[in-house]
C-alpha positions in Angstrom: 0.0 0.0 0.0 3.0 2.2 -0.7 1.9 5.8 -1.4 -1.4 5.7 0.5 -0.4 8.5 2.9 0.9 10.7 0.1 -2.3 10.0 -2.0 -4.4 11.1 1.0 -2.4 14.3 1.5 -3.1 15.2 -2.2 -6.8 14.8 -1.8 -7.2 17.2 1.2 -5.9 20.3 -0.6 -7.7 23.4 -1.9 -7.3 22.2 -5.5 -7.9 18.5 -4.8 -10.8 16.4 -6.1 -13.0 17.1 -3.0 -12.7 20.8 -3.5 -13.7 20.4 -7.2 -16.9 18.5 -6.4 -18.0 20.2 -3.2 -18.5 24.0 -3.1 -18.4 24.0 0.7 -15.2 22.1 1.0 -12.2 23.9 2.6 -9.0 22.6 4.0 -9.4 21.8 7.7 -6.2 21.0 9.6 -8.1 18.6 11.9 -9.7 16.7 9.0 -6.4 16.2 7.3 -4.7 15.1 10.5 -7.5 12.5 11.1 -7.3 11.3 7.5 -3.6 10.7 7.7 -3.9 8.8 11.0 -6.6 6.6 9.4 -4.3 6.1 6.3 -1.4 5.1 8.6 -3.7 2.6 10.4 -5.0 1.1 7.2 -1.4 0.8 5.9 0.0 -0.8 9.1 -3.0 -2.5 10.7 -4.1 -2.2 14.3 -6.7 -0.1 16.1 -7.2 3.7 16.0 -9.7 5.6 18.2 -10.4 9.2 17.0 -12.5 11.8 18.8 -13.3 14.3 16.1 -15.1 17.4 17.2 -18.2 18.7 15.5 -17.3 20.2 12.1 -14.1 18.3 11.6 -15.6 16.3 8.7 -14.8 12.9 10.1 -16.8 11.0 7.5 -14.7 12.2 4.6 -11.6 11.8 6.8 -12.1 8.1 7.1 -13.8 7.4 3.7 -11.0 8.8 1.6 -8.1 6.7 2.9 -10.3 3.6 3.2 -11.5 3.9 -0.4 -8.0 4.7 -1.8 -6.5 1.7 -0.1 -8.3 -0.7 -2.5 -9.2 -2.9 0.3 -12.7 -4.3 1.1 -14.2 -2.0 3.7 -17.1 -2.5 6.2 -18.5 0.7 7.8 -20.8 0.4 10.8 -23.0 3.3 12.0 -25.0 3.8 15.1 -28.5 4.1 13.6 -30.3 3.2 10.4 -30.9 6.9 9.8 -27.1 7.5 9.7 -26.6 4.3 7.7 -29.0 5.6 5.0 -27.3 9.0 5.0 -23.8 7.5 4.6 -24.9 5.1 1.9 -27.1 7.6 0.0 -25.1 10.8 0.3 -21.6 10.8 1.7 -20.2 7.6 0.2 -21.4 8.2 -3.4 -20.0 11.8 -3.1 -16.5 10.6 -2.2 -16.5 7.8 -4.8 -17.4 10.3 -7.5 -14.8 12.7 -6.3 -12.0 10.1 -6.3 -13.3 8.5 -9.6 -13.0 5.0 -8.1 -14.7 1.9 -9.5 -16.0 1.0 -6.0 -19.1 -1.1 -5.7 -21.1 -0.3 -2.5 -23.9 -2.1 -0.7 -26.2 -1.4 2.2 -26.9 -4.3 4.7 -29.5 -4.1 7.5 -31.0 -6.6 9.8 -33.7 -8.8 8.4 -36.5 -7.0 10.3 -35.9 -4.1 7.8 -36.8 -6.1 4.8 -40.2 -7.2 3.5 -40.7 -11.0 3.7 -42.9 -12.0 0.8 -43.9 -15.3 2.5 -44.9 -13.6 5.7 -46.9 -11.0 3.8 -48.8 -13.7 2.0 -49.4 -15.5 5.2 -50.7 -12.3 6.9 -53.2 -11.8 4.1 -54.3 -15.5 4.3 -54.8 -15.5 8.0 -56.5 -12.1 8.1 -55.8 -11.6 11.9 -55.6 -7.8 11.9 -56.0 -5.6 15.0 -57.8 -2.9 13.1 -58.8 -1.6 9.7 -55.8 0.8 9.5 -53.5 -2.2 9.4 -55.5 -3.8 6.6 -55.2 -0.6 4.6 -51.5 -0.4 5.4 -51.0 -4.0 4.2 -52.6 -3.1 0.9 -50.2 -0.3 0.5 -47.3 -2.6 1.2 -48.5 -5.1 -1.3 -48.7 -2.5 -4.0 -45.2 -1.2 -3.1 -43.8 -4.7 -3.2 -44.6 -5.0 -6.9 -42.1 -2.1 -7.7 -39.4 -2.2 -5.0 -36.0 -3.5 -6.0 -34.6 -3.8 -2.5 -37.6 -4.7 -0.3 -36.2 -2.2 2.3 -39.2 -1.0 4.3 -37.5 2.3 4.9 -38.6 3.3 1.4 -42.2 3.3 2.5 -43.5 6.7 3.6 -46.0 6.4 6.5 -44.9 3.0 7.8 -44.1 3.7 11.5 -41.3 1.7 13.1 -43.8 0.7 15.8 -46.6 -0.4 13.4 -48.4 -3.6 14.4 -48.0 -4.6 10.7 -44.2 -4.9 10.8 -43.9 -8.3 12.6 -46.6 -9.7 10.3 -44.6 -8.9 7.1 -41.0 -9.4 8.2 -39.1 -12.5 9.2 -36.9 -13.3 12.2 -34.0 -15.7 12.4 -36.4 -18.1 14.2 -39.2 -18.2 11.7 -37.3 -17.8 8.4 -37.7 -20.9 6.3 -34.4 -20.3 4.4 -34.0 -22.2 1.1 -37.2 -24.2 1.9 -39.3 -21.1 1.5 -41.5 -20.9 -1.6 -40.5 -17.3 -2.1 -36.8 -17.9 -1.5 -35.6 -16.9 -5.0 -37.2 -13.5 -4.5 -36.0 -13.1 -0.9 -34.9 -9.5 -0.3 -32.7 -10.5 2.7 -30.9 -13.0 0.6 -30.4 -10.5 -2.2 -29.1 -7.9 0.2 -26.5 -10.3 1.6 -25.4 -11.5 -1.9 -25.0 -7.8 -2.9 -22.9 -7.2 0.2 -20.6 -10.2 -0.5 -20.0 -8.8 -4.0 -19.2 -5.2 -3.0 -16.1 -3.3 -2.1 -17.7 -1.2 0.6 -20.5 -2.4 2.8 -22.5 -0.1 5.2 -24.0 -1.9 8.2 -25.1 -0.7 11.7 -23.8 -1.5 15.2 -27.0 -3.5 16.0 -26.3 -5.8 13.1 -22.7 -6.2 14.0 -23.5 -7.3 17.6 -26.5 -9.3 16.6 -24.2 -11.4 14.5 -21.7 -11.8 17.3 -24.5 -12.9 19.7 -25.9 -15.4 17.2 -29.3 -13.7 17.2 -29.0 -12.6 13.7 -26.8 -13.4 10.7 -25.6 -11.9 7.5 -22.0 -11.0 8.1 -20.5 -14.5 8.7 -19.0 -14.4 5.2 -18.7 -10.6 4.9 -16.3 -9.6 7.8 -13.6 -12.1 7.1 -13.1 -10.7 3.6 -12.9 -7.1 4.9 -9.5 -5.7 6.0 -10.7 -2.3 7.0 -13.6 -2.0 9.6 -14.8 1.4 10.6 -17.2 2.2 13.4 -18.7 5.7 13.1 -20.6 7.2 16.1 -18.6 4.7 18.1 -19.7 6.2 21.4 -22.8 4.0 21.3 -20.9 0.7 20.9 -20.8 -0.3 24.5 -24.4 0.3 25.3 -25.6 -1.3 22.1 -23.2 -4.2 22.6 -24.3 -5.1 26.1 -27.9 -5.4 24.9 -27.0 -8.0 22.3 -24.2 -10.0 24.0 -26.4 -11.3 26.9 -29.6 -13.2 27.1 -33.1 -12.0 26.7 -36.5 -13.7 26.8 -40.0 -12.2 27.1 -43.7 -12.7 27.0 -43.7 -11.3 23.4 -41.7 -14.4 22.3 -44.1 -16.7 24.0 -47.1 -15.0 22.4 -45.4 -15.0 19.0 -44.6 -18.7 19.3 -48.2 -19.5 20.3 -49.6 -17.6 17.4 -47.2 -19.2 14.9 -47.9 -22.7 16.2 -51.6 -22.2 15.9 -51.3 -20.8 12.3 -48.9 -23.6 11.2 -51.1 -26.2 12.8 -54.2 -24.9 11.1 -52.5 -24.6 7.8 -50.4 -27.8 7.6 -51.6 -30.2 10.3 -55.3 -29.6 11.0 -56.7 -32.4 13.1 -53.3 -33.8 14.0 -52.9 -32.0 17.3 -54.6 -29.8 19.8 -52.9 -26.7 18.4 -55.5 -24.2 19.5 -55.6 -25.5 23.1 -51.8 -25.6 23.4 -51.5 -22.0 21.9 -54.1 -20.8 24.5 -52.1 -22.5 27.3 -48.9 -20.8 26.3 -50.7 -17.5 26.0 -52.0 -18.1 29.6 -48.4 -18.6 30.7 -47.5 -15.2 29.3 -50.4 -13.6 31.1 -49.3 -15.3 34.4 -45.9 -13.6 34.0 -47.6 -10.2 33.5 -50.0 -10.9 36.4 -47.1 -11.0 38.9 -46.5 -7.3 38.1 -50.1 -6.0 37.9 -49.3 -3.3 40.5 -45.9 -2.4 39.0 -45.5 0.9 37.2 -46.2 0.1 33.5 -42.7 1.1 32.3 -40.0 0.1 34.8 -36.9 -2.0 35.4 -36.8 -4.3 38.3 -33.4 -5.3 39.8 -32.8 -9.1 40.0 -30.0 -10.1 42.3 -31.4 -13.1 44.0 -33.4 -16.1 42.8 -36.4 -13.9 42.0 -36.7 -10.2 40.9 -36.8 -7.6 43.7 -40.3 -7.5 45.3 -41.5 -10.7 43.7 -42.4 -13.8 45.8 -39.7 -16.4 45.1 -42.2 -19.3 45.2 -44.7 -17.6 42.8 -41.8 -16.7 40.5 -40.4 -20.2 40.3 -43.9 -21.6 39.8 -44.5 -19.3 36.8 -41.1 -20.3 35.2 -41.8 -24.0 35.9 -45.3 -23.7 34.4 -43.9 -22.1 31.2 -41.1 -24.7 31.0 -43.7 -27.6 31.3 -45.9 -26.0 28.7 -43.1 -25.6 26.2 -42.0 -29.2 26.8 -45.6 -30.4 26.1 -45.8 -28.4 23.0 -42.4 -29.7 21.8 -43.6 -33.3 22.2 -46.7 -32.6 20.1 -44.6 -30.9 17.4 -42.0 -33.7 17.1 -44.1 -35.9 14.7 -44.8 -32.9 12.6 -41.2 -32.4 11.4 -41.7 -34.2 8.0 -45.0 -32.4 7.3 -43.7 -28.9 6.6 -40.5 -27.0 7.0 -42.2 -24.5 9.3 -42.3 -27.1 12.1 -38.6 -27.5 12.2 -38.2 -23.7 12.7 -40.8 -23.7 15.4 -39.1 -26.6 17.2 -35.8 -24.6 17.1 -37.4 -21.6 18.6 -39.0 -23.7 21.3 -35.7 -25.3 22.3 -34.0 -22.0 22.4 -36.6 -20.6 24.8 -36.2 -23.6 27.0 -32.4 -23.1 27.0 -32.8 -19.5 28.0 -35.3 -20.3 30.7 -32.6 -22.6 32.2 -30.0 -19.8 32.1 -32.3 -17.5 34.2 -32.8 -20.2 36.8 -29.0 -20.5 37.4 -26.9 -18.2 39.6 -25.7 -15.0 38.0 -22.2 -15.1 36.6 -19.7 -12.5 37.7 -19.5 -9.5 35.4 -23.1 -9.7 34.4 -26.3 -8.1 35.6 -30.0 -9.2 35.5 -33.2 -7.3 35.5 -36.8 -7.4 34.3 -38.3 -4.9 31.9 -42.0 -4.5 32.8 -44.2 -2.7 30.3 -47.1 -4.1 28.2 -45.2 -7.4 28.6 -42.4 -8.7 30.7 -38.8 -9.2 29.5 -36.0 -11.1 31.3 -32.6 -9.6 30.6 -29.1 -10.7 31.5 -26.2 -8.6 30.1 -22.5 -8.1 30.6 -21.5 -4.9 32.4 -19.4 -3.9 29.4 -18.2 -5.5 26.1 -14.5 -5.5 26.9 -14.1 -9.3 27.1 -16.2 -9.9 24.0 -15.0 -7.1 21.7 -11.5 -6.6 23.0 -10.1 -10.0 21.9 -11.6 -9.4 18.4 -9.7 -6.2 18.0 -6.6 -6.2 20.1 -6.1 -10.0 20.0 -5.0 -9.8 16.4 -4.4 -6.1 15.7 -1.2 -5.8 13.8 -0.5 -9.5 14.2 -3.1 -11.8 12.6 -5.0 -11.6 9.3 -8.7 -11.3 9.3 -10.5 -14.5 10.2 -7.7 -16.1 12.3 -8.3 -17.8 15.6 -8.2 -14.7 18.0 -11.3 -13.3 16.3 -13.3 -16.5 16.6 -12.3 -17.0 20.2 -14.3 -13.9 21.1 -17.5 -15.3 19.6 -18.8 -17.3 22.5 -21.2 -19.8 20.9 -20.3 -19.5 17.2 -18.0 -22.5 16.9 -20.7 -24.9 17.8 -23.3 -23.5 15.3 -24.1 -24.6 11.8 -22.6 -22.3 9.1 -24.6 -19.6 7.5 -26.1 -20.8 4.2 -25.0 -18.5 1.3 -28.6 -18.8 0.0 -30.0 -17.2 3.1 -30.5 -19.7 5.9 -31.0 -18.0 9.2 -28.1 -19.4 11.3 -24.8 -17.6 11.5 -21.3 -19.2 11.5 -18.0 -18.1 13.1 -16.8 -15.0 11.4 -13.8 -16.9 10.0 -15.9 -19.2 7.9 -16.3 -17.3 4.7 -17.2 -18.2 1.1 -14.7 -17.5 -1.7 -15.1 -14.0 -2.9 -13.5 -12.1 -5.7 -11.2 -9.4 -4.5 -12.0 -5.8 -5.4 -10.1 -4.5 -8.4 -6.7 -3.1 -7.5 -6.2 0.6 -7.6 -3.2 1.8 -9.6 -0.2 2.1 -7.4 -2.1 0.8 -4.4 -2.1 -3.0 -4.6 -4.4 -5.2 -2.5 -2.7 -6.9 0.4 -5.0 -9.7 1.5 -2.5 -11.1 4.0 -2.0 -7.8 5.8 -3.4 -7.3 9.4 -6.8 -5.9 9.8 -7.4 -2.2 10.5 -10.1 -1.0 13.0 -11.2 2.6 13.1 -13.4 3.9 15.9 -14.6 7.5 15.7 -17.2 9.9 17.2 -17.5 13.5 18.2 -17.7 12.4 21.9 -15.6 9.6 23.2 -14.6 10.9 26.7 -13.4 13.8 28.7 -9.7 13.2 29.1 -6.7 12.5 26.8 -6.8 8.7 27.0 -10.5 8.6 26.2 -10.9 6.0 28.9 -14.7 6.4 29.0 -14.8 4.7 25.6 -11.7 2.6 25.4 -11.9 0.8 28.8 -15.4 -0.7 28.5 -14.7 -1.6 24.8 -11.4 -3.4 25.6 -9.4 -0.9 23.5 -7.0 0.4 26.1 -4.0 -0.6 23.8 -5.4 1.2 20.8 -3.8 4.4 19.4 -5.8 7.4 20.5 -6.2 10.7 18.7 -8.3 13.8 19.6 -9.0 16.4 16.9 -10.6 19.6 17.9 -13.6 21.3 16.3 -12.7 24.0 13.8 -15.7 26.1 15.0 -15.0 29.4 16.9 -17.4 28.7 19.8 -16.5 31.9 21.6 -17.9 33.9 18.7 -20.6 31.5 17.5 -22.2 30.4 20.8 -23.2 31.5 24.3 -23.8 29.4 27.4 -26.5 30.5 29.8 -27.3 28.9 33.2 -30.3 30.5 35.0 -29.3 30.9 38.6 -32.8 31.7 39.7 -34.0 28.3 38.5 -35.0 25.9 41.3 -33.1 22.6 41.6 -34.2 19.7 39.4 -35.5 17.9 42.5 -38.1 20.7 43.1 -41.6 19.8 41.7 -41.7 23.3 40.0 -38.6 22.7 38.0 -40.3 21.5 34.8 -42.7 24.4 35.0 -39.9 26.9 35.2 -38.0 25.2 32.4 -41.2 25.5 30.3 -41.6 29.2 31.1 -38.0 30.1 30.2 -38.3 28.0 27.1 -41.4 29.9 26.0 -39.6 33.2 26.4 -36.7 31.9 24.3 -39.1 30.6 21.6 -40.9 33.9 21.4 -37.6 35.8 21.2 -36.4 33.6 18.3 -39.9 32.9 16.8 -39.3 29.2 17.1 -35.9 27.7 16.2 -35.6 26.0 19.6 -34.8 22.4 20.7 -35.7 21.4 24.3 -33.9 18.3 25.4 -35.2 16.5 28.5 -33.6 13.7 30.6 -36.8 11.8 31.4 -40.1 11.0 29.6 -42.0 12.5 32.5 -40.2 15.9 32.0 -40.8 15.5 28.3 -44.6 15.4 28.8 -44.8 18.1 31.4 -42.7 20.6 29.5 -44.4 19.8 26.2 -47.9 20.2 27.6 -46.9 23.4 29.4 -45.3 24.9 26.3 -48.3 24.2 24.2 -50.4 26.1 26.8 -48.0 29.0 27.0 -47.8 29.4 23.2 -51.4 28.8 22.3 -51.9 32.5 21.4 -49.1 32.2 18.8 -50.6 29.7 16.3 -47.7 30.2 13.8 -45.4 28.6 16.4 -46.0 24.8 16.6 -44.7 22.6 19.4 -43.4 19.3 18.1 -43.1 16.5 20.7 -41.1 13.3 20.5 -43.5 10.4 20.1 -45.9 12.3 17.9 -44.4 11.1 14.7 -41.1 9.3 13.7 -37.8 10.9 14.4 -37.3 11.4 10.6 -40.6 13.1 10.2 -40.1 15.4 13.2 -36.6 16.4 11.9 -38.0 17.1 8.4 -40.8 19.3 9.8 -38.4 21.2 12.1 -36.0 21.9 9.2 -38.9 23.0 7.0 -39.2 26.3 9.0 -36.5 27.9 6.8 -38.5 27.2 3.7 -41.7 28.4 5.3 -40.3 31.7 6.4 -42.5 33.6 8.8 -45.5 31.5 8.1 -44.6 28.7 10.4 -41.9 28.0 13.0 -41.2 25.2 15.4 -40.0 24.2 18.8 -39.2 20.6 19.4 -39.3 18.9 22.8 -37.5 15.6 22.9 -35.4 13.2 24.9 -33.3 10.0 24.4 -32.2 9.6 20.8 -32.6 13.3 20.0 -29.6 14.2 22.2 -27.6 13.0 19.2 -28.0 12.5 15.5 -30.3 15.6 15.3 -28.5 17.6 12.6 -30.1 21.0 11.8 -27.5 23.4 10.4 -28.4 27.0 9.6 -31.0 29.3 11.2 -33.7 26.8 11.8 -32.1 26.0 15.1 -30.6 28.7 17.2 -31.3 27.6 20.8 -30.8 24.3 22.7 -32.4 24.1 26.1 -31.4 21.2 28.4 -33.6 20.7 31.4 -31.0 19.3 33.8 -27.6 17.6 34.0 -27.9 14.2 32.3 -26.7 11.9 35.1 -27.5 8.2 34.6 -30.6 7.1 36.5 -29.3 5.9 39.9 -31.8 3.1 40.4 -31.2 1.5 37.0 -30.0 -2.1 37.5 -27.1 -1.7 35.1 -26.0 1.6 36.8 -26.3 0.0 40.2 -24.2 -3.0 39.1 -21.5 -0.8 37.5 -21.4 1.4 40.6 -21.0 -1.7 42.8 -18.1 -2.9 40.6 -16.3 0.4 41.0 -16.7 0.4 44.8 -15.2 -3.1 44.9 -12.2 -1.7 43.1 -11.9 1.1 45.6 -13.1 3.8 43.2 -15.8 6.4 43.6 -18.9 5.7 41.4 -19.8 9.3 41.2 -16.3 10.5 40.1 -15.5 7.6 37.8 -18.9 6.8 36.3 -21.7 9.3 36.9 -19.7 12.4 36.1 -18.1 10.7 33.0 -21.5 9.7 31.7 -23.0 13.1 32.3 -20.1 14.8 30.6 -20.4 12.8 27.4 -24.2 13.2 27.3 -24.0 16.9 28.0 -21.5 17.3 25.2 -23.7 15.3 22.8 -26.7 17.5 23.6 -24.7 20.7 23.2 -23.4 19.4 19.9 -26.9 19.9 18.4 -26.4 23.7 18.4 -23.5 24.6 16.1 -23.2 22.5 12.9 -21.5 24.9 10.5 -18.9 27.8 10.7 -21.7 30.2 10.0 -24.2 29.0 12.7 -24.9 31.1 15.8 -26.9 30.2 18.9 -27.4 29.8 22.6 -27.1 26.7 24.9 -29.3 27.0 28.0 -28.7 24.5 30.8 -31.5 24.8 33.4 -29.5 23.3 36.2 -27.5 25.7 38.4 -25.4 22.9 39.8 -23.4 23.4 36.6 -22.0 26.7 38.0 -22.5 26.3 41.8 -20.7 23.0 42.4 -17.1 21.8 42.0 -18.2 18.9 39.8 -20.2 21.3 37.7 -17.0 23.1 36.8 -15.6 19.7 35.6 -18.7 19.3 33.4 -18.3 22.8 31.9 -14.8 21.7 30.8 -16.5 18.9 28.7 -18.4 21.6 26.8 -17.1 23.6 23.9 -15.4 26.9 25.0 -18.5 29.1 24.6 -18.9 32.7 25.7 -21.1 33.2 28.8 -24.1 35.3 29.6 -25.4 35.6 33.2 -28.6 37.6 33.0 -31.9 36.4 31.5 -32.8 39.9 30.2 -29.5 40.2 28.4 -30.0 36.7 27.0 -33.5 37.5 25.6 -32.4 40.8 24.1 -29.5 39.1 22.4 -31.8 36.4 21.0 -34.1 39.0 19.5 -31.1 40.7 17.9 -29.9 37.3 16.7 -33.0 36.9 14.6 -32.0 40.1 12.8 -28.5 39.0 12.1 -26.5 40.0 15.2 -23.5 37.7 15.8 -24.5 36.6 19.3 -26.0 37.9 22.5 -23.8 40.3 24.5 -21.8 38.8 27.3 -22.7 40.0 30.7 
C-alpha cells in the first residue's frame, strides 16, 4: 500500500478532487490530521480511536483513505438513519470525487426487509388488529410490486412501531431459508449477496453485535473478507453491545410462538394436534408472567440479584417459570411428529428449544461480570447482560491487531457460541457461523499504485465527536477493551467563543423541586418567542418531556404560527423534516421541538432553523437502573468512587452530545441553555463545563433574551454580561 499516505495528502488540498466536487469544501487541519492517521492505520493495521469534534468532517476523513486503499471496507454506523445518510449521500460523493470503480452495498437486519412469504401468510390469516393495518397492508402489497430492495424504509408512512411490521418481516427463528416458496425473490438473501460482491458495505452496530450474539446473521462471510472495519458514532458501541451480548426472553416471544404454532397447525396439520388448546395455554403462561406485576408501574426496570426479581415472591416466580417450561415441553412433544409435514415445524421446534435453554439460564446463579433485571411494560422481558463489552469485543480487536490476518483464531475465540453452530447458508439460511468461515469472494479491483494486500493485518477505526473527557478517552476505550489502541483527539474548527453562548439560569429551582419543569417551560417559552421558534428542548426523562411539552403548548397557544413538536408524535425522521422546513416556510410557520433519548444525538439542523438548545438538567445516569447499580458496585469493589469515575463521566459525554446539536456549521450562531444551576455552583459542575465547547457566557436572563431577539435580525451573538 505504498503511497497511500501521500495520496491522501493530495486529496485534502484546496485544489484537490474534494474541492472540485464540493463547493463547501475547505481545508481543515483537523480533518487532514485524522485522514492521515486513518491512512497510517490502514497501511499498518491495528486499532485507532479518534474523537473528532463537530465540524471536523470525520466522514470524509475516514472514507478517503479507506477507499484509496483498494481494500474491502465495512463501515458500521449507530443508527439506520445515519446508515442511510452515509450510503445515500456521503459515500457516493467521495466515490465520484475520487473517480474510483468501487461497488457499495447497504446491509440491514432482516427486520428491515419485506418477507414475501410472511406478507402472503398475513393476508391469508386475516388476523388484523384494526382496519388501518388492513389498509397499510394493501399499501405494502402495492409497493412490493415495484421495489427493488424490499427495504421497508422506502415506504413513507410506515411507522417503526406499526403492528403490521412483525406480520410482514421474518426473524431468524421463523425464516424458512431455502425451503421457502419465495426464496428466489427473498430480499434478505439478495441484500446479503449484494454485500458479498461489494467493495464497501455499510452496516449498523446492532447488526454487528447481533451477528456476534448469534441472534441474527448476514456477516458471517462478509467480515472475514474485509480488511478495514470502521465504526462511526462509536460512542454507542458499549451500550448497544451489552444489549446484544447477553440473554433475553420475554412474553412477546411466548405469544409469537403460540400464534405461529396455531397458524402452522391450522394450515399444515389440522386435526393432527390440539394446536388451539396448546396455543391458548402458552398465552396463559405469558399472562401469568404479567400478572405478577399487575401493581408495578407500566414502564419500569426491576433489579434481579437473588433467585427472583426484587419485590417478587420467590415461590410464585419459580412456579411461573416452571409452568412455562412444562408447557413448552408439552408443545415440543406434540410438534415432534410434525417435522416431516412442513419446514415450518422445524423452525418452530428450534425456537421452542432456544426458549427452554434461555429459561434454564435464568434459573441459574448469575455469573460474575453480568447483571440481571426485568423490563416491565405491556409485557415482561427477562434480561441478562455483561457490564461492558471489553471481554467480547477486545479480543476481536486487540487480539489480532497488527499480528493476525482477518479470520484467524483470536477473532473466533471472542464469539462465545459461534464455533458450535451450523454455518450460514449462502442462500439465506438463518443461522450464522463463526466470522472466520467465509465463502470464496472475488477481491475488489486493485487501484493503480495501491495493490491489494490480502495477507495484511486488519485495521479497525473507531470515531465519534464524543468519546470521553480526558486525553486517554478511557470512558470509551476501557469498556470496549481498547486500552491498547492508538488514541487521537481532533478539535472542532468552530469558533465557539464567537458563535455560541452558554446561559445557566441561577434563579431556577433545583431539578428535585416539583416546580422545575414548569420553570423550564416558562423560560423556554420566552426563548421561543424571542427567536420565533428555532428551539430544541432536550429532557432527561419521559415525565419531564410530557410536562414541558404540555406546558409549552399552553403558553404558546396564542401564537398559532409557532408549533410545538413532541417526540412520540411522529417518527424521528418526520419530526426532523418538519423542524427543518421552518427555513423554507419563512415567517408563516416555526417550530419548537421537545424531545429526549435519541434526539440528544443524530439531530442535525444546520443553519438558522435551530438557534437555541435548552437542556432541562444535568444528564446523570438514573441511579436506580440495575445496570447503573451493578457498575457502581463494581467500582466500589475496586476502591473507586462511582460518582467521580462513572456518573460524572456519563453526564459529561451526554451533555457534550446535547450541546453538539447547536452549532453545525462555521456560520451557525446560537445559545445553549442548561437549566441546572449545579453546573455553576458546584465543584463537579466546573468539571462538566470543561467537557463543553469553549462558549462565551451570559449571566442575566434579560441580556439573553435581548441578544436572542437581535440574533434573529443578524447580530452575531447575545452580548456577554
